[in-house]
C-alpha positions in Angstrom: -65.3 44.7 -48.1 -62.3 46.9 -47.1 -64.5 49.9 -46.4 -67.0 47.8 -44.5 -64.3 46.5 -42.2 -62.9 50.0 -41.7 -66.3 51.3 -40.7 -67.2 48.3 -38.4 -63.9 48.6 -36.5 -64.2 52.3 -36.2 -67.7 51.9 -34.9 -66.5 49.4 -32.3 -63.9 51.9 -31.1 -66.7 54.5 -30.7 -68.7 52.1 -28.6 -65.7 51.3 -26.5 -65.3 55.0 -25.8 -69.0 55.4 -25.1 -69.5 52.6 -22.6 -66.0 52.8 -21.1 -64.6 49.3 -21.9 -61.2 50.9 -22.2 -59.7 54.4 -22.3 -59.7 55.6 -25.9 -59.7 59.3 -26.7 -57.6 62.1 -28.1 -55.1 60.0 -30.0 -53.7 61.1 -33.3 -55.0 59.3 -36.3 -52.7 57.5 -38.6 -52.5 57.7 -42.4 -54.8 60.8 -42.9 -53.0 62.3 -45.9 -55.5 63.7 -48.3 -53.3 65.2 -51.0 -52.9 61.8 -52.7 -56.6 60.8 -52.5 -58.0 59.6 -55.8 -61.4 60.8 -57.0 -63.3 57.8 -55.6 -61.9 58.5 -52.2 -62.8 62.1 -52.4 -66.3 61.2 -53.4 -66.6 58.8 -50.5 -65.3 61.5 -48.2 -67.8 64.0 -49.4 -70.6 61.5 -48.9 -69.4 60.7 -45.4 -69.3 64.3 -44.5 -72.9 64.6 -45.5 -74.0 61.8 -43.3 -72.2 62.5 -40.0 -72.0 65.5 -37.7 -69.2 68.0 -38.2 -68.7 67.6 -34.4 -67.9 64.0 -34.9 -64.3 63.0 -33.9 -64.3 61.0 -37.2 -65.3 63.9 -39.4 -62.7 64.6 -42.1 -60.5 61.6 -41.1 -60.9 59.7 -44.3 -63.4 57.1 -43.1 -66.0 55.9 -45.6 -69.2 56.2 -43.5 -71.6 57.0 -46.3 -73.8 54.0 -45.8 -75.7 53.4 -42.6 -74.6 50.1 -41.1 -75.5 48.0 -38.0 -72.6 46.4 -36.1 -73.5 43.1 -34.5 -71.6 42.5 -31.3 -71.8 39.2 -29.3 -70.9 39.3 -25.6 -71.1 36.8 -22.8 -73.6 37.1 -20.0 -77.2 37.6 -19.3 -78.8 40.7 -20.8 -79.0 43.5 -18.2 -82.4 45.1 -17.4 -83.2 48.1 -19.7 -80.3 47.2 -22.1 -82.6 48.1 -25.0 -83.1 51.6 -23.6 -79.4 52.1 -23.2 -78.6 50.9 -26.7 -81.3 53.2 -28.1 -79.6 56.2 -26.4 -76.2 55.2 -27.6 -77.3 54.7 -31.1 -79.4 57.8 -31.4 -77.2 60.2 -29.5 -73.7 59.0 -30.4 -73.3 56.3 -33.0 -75.6 57.6 -35.7 -74.5 61.3 -35.6 -70.8 60.4 -35.2 -70.4 57.2 -37.3 -73.7 56.8 -39.2 -73.9 53.3 -37.6 -75.9 51.5 -35.0 -74.9 48.8 -32.5 -76.8 45.6 -31.9 -75.6 43.7 -28.9 -76.5 40.0 -28.6 -76.0 38.1 -25.4 -74.8 34.5 -25.0 -76.1 33.5 -21.6 -73.8 31.9 -19.0 -76.0 28.9 -18.9 -75.6 27.9 -22.5 -72.7 29.9 -24.1 -70.5 26.8 -24.1 -72.8 25.2 -26.7 -73.9 28.4 -28.6 -70.6 30.1 -29.0 -69.2 27.9 -31.7 -72.7 27.4 -33.3 -73.0 31.2 -33.8 -69.7 31.4 -35.5 -70.2 28.3 -37.7 -73.9 28.7 -38.4 -74.0 31.7 -40.8 -75.1 34.2 -38.2 -74.3 37.9 -38.8 -71.4 38.5 -36.4 -69.1 41.5 -36.8 -67.4 41.4 -33.3 -67.4 38.8 -30.5 -65.8 38.5 -27.1 -63.1 36.0 -26.9 -60.3 35.1 -24.4 -57.8 32.3 -23.6 -60.6 30.6 -21.7 -63.3 31.5 -24.2 -62.4 29.6 -27.4 -59.8 32.1 -28.8 -57.3 29.3 -29.8 -59.9 26.9 -30.9 -61.9 29.3 -33.1 -58.8 31.0 -34.5 -57.6 27.5 -35.6 -61.0 27.0 -37.4 -60.6 30.3 -39.3 -63.5 31.9 -37.5 -61.7 35.1 -36.8 -60.2 37.7 -39.2 -56.5 37.8 -39.1 -55.1 41.3 -38.5 -51.6 42.8 -38.8 -50.3 46.0 -37.3 -50.8 47.9 -40.5 -54.5 47.0 -40.3 -54.6 48.1 -36.6 -52.8 51.3 -37.2 -55.0 52.3 -40.1 -58.4 51.2 -38.8 -58.0 51.4 -35.0 -55.7 54.4 -34.7 -56.7 55.3 -31.1 -56.2 51.7 -29.9 -52.9 51.6 -31.8 -51.6 54.7 -30.1 -52.7 53.8 -26.6 -52.4 50.1 -26.3 -49.1 48.8 -24.8 -46.9 47.4 -27.5 -46.2 44.2 -25.7 -49.9 43.4 -25.4 -50.2 42.8 -29.1 -47.5 40.2 -28.9 -49.2 38.6 -26.0 -52.5 38.3 -27.9 -51.0 36.5 -30.8 -51.3 32.8 -31.6 -47.9 32.0 -33.0 -47.2 35.0 -35.1 -50.8 35.8 -36.0 -53.1 38.2 -34.4 -56.9 37.6 -34.3 -58.1 39.8 -31.4 -57.6 43.2 -29.9 -56.3 42.8 -26.3 -58.2 44.5 -23.5 -56.8 47.9 -22.4 -56.1 47.0 -18.7 -54.3 44.4 -16.7 -56.0 42.5 -13.8 -53.9 41.0 -11.1 -56.5 39.6 -8.8 -59.8 38.0 -9.6 -61.3 36.9 -6.3 -64.1 34.5 -5.9 -66.7 34.8 -3.2 -68.9 32.4 -1.3 -72.6 33.2 -0.8 -74.4 31.0 1.7 -77.9 30.7 3.0 -78.1 32.5 6.4 -81.5 31.0 7.1 -80.0 27.5 6.9 -77.1 28.5 9.1 -79.5 29.8 11.7 -82.0 27.0 11.6 -79.5 24.1 11.8 -76.8 25.9 13.8 -74.3 25.4 11.0 -70.7 26.7 11.0 -70.5 30.1 9.4 -68.1 30.0 6.4 -65.6 32.6 7.4 -62.4 31.0 6.0 -61.5 27.9 4.0 -61.7 25.4 6.9 -65.0 26.8 8.2 -66.4 26.7 4.7 -65.6 23.0 4.5 -67.3 22.4 7.8 -70.4 24.4 6.6 -70.6 22.2 3.5 -70.3 18.9 5.3 -72.8 20.0 8.0 -75.3 21.1 5.4 -74.9 17.9 3.4 -75.6 15.9 6.6 -79.1 17.5 6.8 -79.9 17.3 3.1 -82.7 14.8 3.7 -84.5 17.3 5.9 -83.7 20.5 3.9 -84.0 19.1 0.4 -81.1 21.4 -0.5 -77.8 20.2 -2.0 -74.9 21.8 -0.1 -73.1 22.9 -3.3 -74.8 22.3 -6.6 -71.9 22.4 -9.1 -70.8 20.8 -12.4 -67.7 19.9 -14.3 -67.5 23.4 -15.9 -68.2 25.4 -12.8 -65.6 24.7 -10.2 -66.7 26.5 -7.1 -64.0 25.3 -4.7 -60.6 25.6 -6.4 -60.5 29.4 -6.5 -61.4 29.8 -2.8 -58.9 27.1 -1.9 -56.1 28.8 -3.9 -57.0 32.2 -2.4 -57.0 30.8 1.1 -53.5 29.6 0.4 -52.3 32.9 -1.0 -52.1 31.9 -4.7 -53.3 33.7 -7.8 -53.1 33.3 -11.5 -49.7 34.0 -13.0 -51.7 35.0 -16.0 -55.4 34.5 -16.5 -56.6 31.5 -18.5 -53.5 29.3 -17.9 -52.4 26.9 -15.1 -49.5 28.7 -13.6 -49.9 30.3 -10.2 -47.8 32.5 -7.9 -47.8 33.3 -4.2 -47.1 36.9 -3.3 -46.7 36.0 0.3 -49.2 38.7 1.3 -46.8 41.4 0.2 -47.2 44.3 -2.3 -43.9 43.6 -4.0 -43.6 41.4 -7.1 -43.2 37.7 -6.2 -40.1 35.8 -7.0 -40.0 33.3 -9.8 -39.5 30.6 -7.2 -43.1 31.1 -6.0 -44.6 30.2 -9.5 -46.0 26.7 -9.7 -47.7 24.6 -12.4 -50.9 23.8 -10.6 -51.6 20.2 -11.6 -48.2 18.8 -10.7 -47.9 20.7 -7.5 -48.2 19.4 -3.9 -50.8 22.1 -3.4 -53.1 20.6 -5.9 -52.6 17.1 -4.5 -53.8 18.4 -1.1 -56.7 20.1 -2.7 -57.7 16.8 -4.5 -57.6 15.0 -1.1 -59.9 17.6 0.5 -62.3 17.4 -2.5 -62.4 13.6 -2.0 -63.4 14.2 1.6 -66.2 16.6 0.6 -67.4 14.2 -2.1 -67.6 11.4 0.4 -69.7 13.6 2.6 -72.2 14.1 -0.2 -71.6 17.9 -0.6 -72.6 17.7 -4.2 -74.6 15.4 -6.4 -72.9 12.1 -7.5 -73.8 13.0 -11.0 -72.4 16.5 -10.9 -69.8 15.8 -13.5 -72.6 15.3 -16.1 -74.7 18.2 -15.0 -74.9 21.1 -17.5 -77.3 23.3 -15.5 -76.1 26.7 -14.3 -74.9 26.8 -10.7 -76.3 30.4 -10.3 -79.8 29.1 -11.2 -79.6 26.4 -8.6 -78.8 28.9 -5.9 -81.4 31.4 -7.0 -84.2 28.8 -7.1 -83.4 27.5 -3.7 -82.0 24.1 -4.5 -78.4 24.9 -3.5 -77.2 26.0 -0.1 -74.4 28.2 -1.4 -72.6 29.4 -4.5 -68.9 30.2 -5.1 -68.0 32.5 -8.0 -66.8 36.0 -8.8 -68.8 39.1 -8.2 -71.8 37.5 -10.0 -72.2 35.4 -6.8 -73.0 38.7 -5.0 -75.7 39.3 -7.7 -77.1 35.8 -7.1 -77.3 36.6 -3.4 -79.2 39.8 -4.1 -81.6 38.0 -6.5 -82.2 35.4 -3.8 -83.0 38.1 -1.2 -85.6 39.7 -3.5 -87.9 36.7 -3.3 -90.7 37.3 -0.8 -90.3 34.0 0.9 -86.6 34.0 1.4 -84.6 35.3 4.4 -81.2 37.0 4.2 -78.1 35.3 3.0 -74.6 35.3 4.4 -71.7 35.9 2.0 -68.0 35.8 2.4 -64.6 35.6 0.7 -62.0 33.1 2.0 -59.4 35.8 2.2 -60.0 39.3 3.5 -63.4 40.6 2.7 -66.5 39.5 4.5 -70.0 40.6 3.6 -72.8 40.4 6.2 -76.3 40.2 4.8 -75.0 40.5 1.2 -73.9 44.1 1.2 -72.2 45.6 4.3 -68.5 45.1 3.9 -66.3 44.5 6.9 -62.5 44.2 6.8 
């Protein structure tokens, strides 16, 4: 079991290097001493050296890679086109010669990952690695014992590149209490803008307000809702798990996550300097959120979304792509949804925008 975990995590680092999920290369390996190796370790090393290329960065490092293994990695999202071909190349040209291992990536679709995630971990599926985050069941599944607990000795021995290059503070930030169950990502993100993608054909046909900022976005939604009987299109098909208005509202008011996955926000005041602590708010007790709630009550009364939206479990992207929603608000996947909509023969162009700085005309040409 010990050797199996060593190999699986090493293979994961190789995949990380191959697909560029984080920068991992050239770090010094830890704990490579060979003079104290016992005969079993020497035998395993000999077998490993017979199964991987001498050009492998793992050759001669003491890893037991004698047996060919398949690493099963679960990620969130819809499977990209030609993913099978990409994996075949990665497996044949990198993982097998360098690690005597192959990678099998399984996708939990955005439309149903909320129900499948826990089932995969609890249902006896073969899972070696899985994406997790503060918003993606990290606390909940760790509490259930679904994840392997790691310590820094484990990290240093089996993920030496990550150990050397990962900021020390990030390990503490990834802990639950004093226990570590996940490897933090290797980069920090400070802004995660959402975008609004809207139907240009409906804007043109019904002379609707173009959503160029928060106020005009609200006007667009109310105007589109007013002609729903004629269009058969819901202004904003949404549900309880896919809030498409809060992010644009916060962006329009200059607020961003203090840290992703939590409910504290800060306002940088449009400046590059770090904001002061006095700009940090807890969202749900703030005056800002009270005003947002009032504006949402106004949109709800205008029939912008279905009265049963809170019970809807369908994916908002699918609603937009099949033509039953007049717009979608989300991260860069909203741009993809706009492109997918445009590819339909019977569909005109769409208009997309972000409530802050960036405006896309015809889903692609950026203007600032």
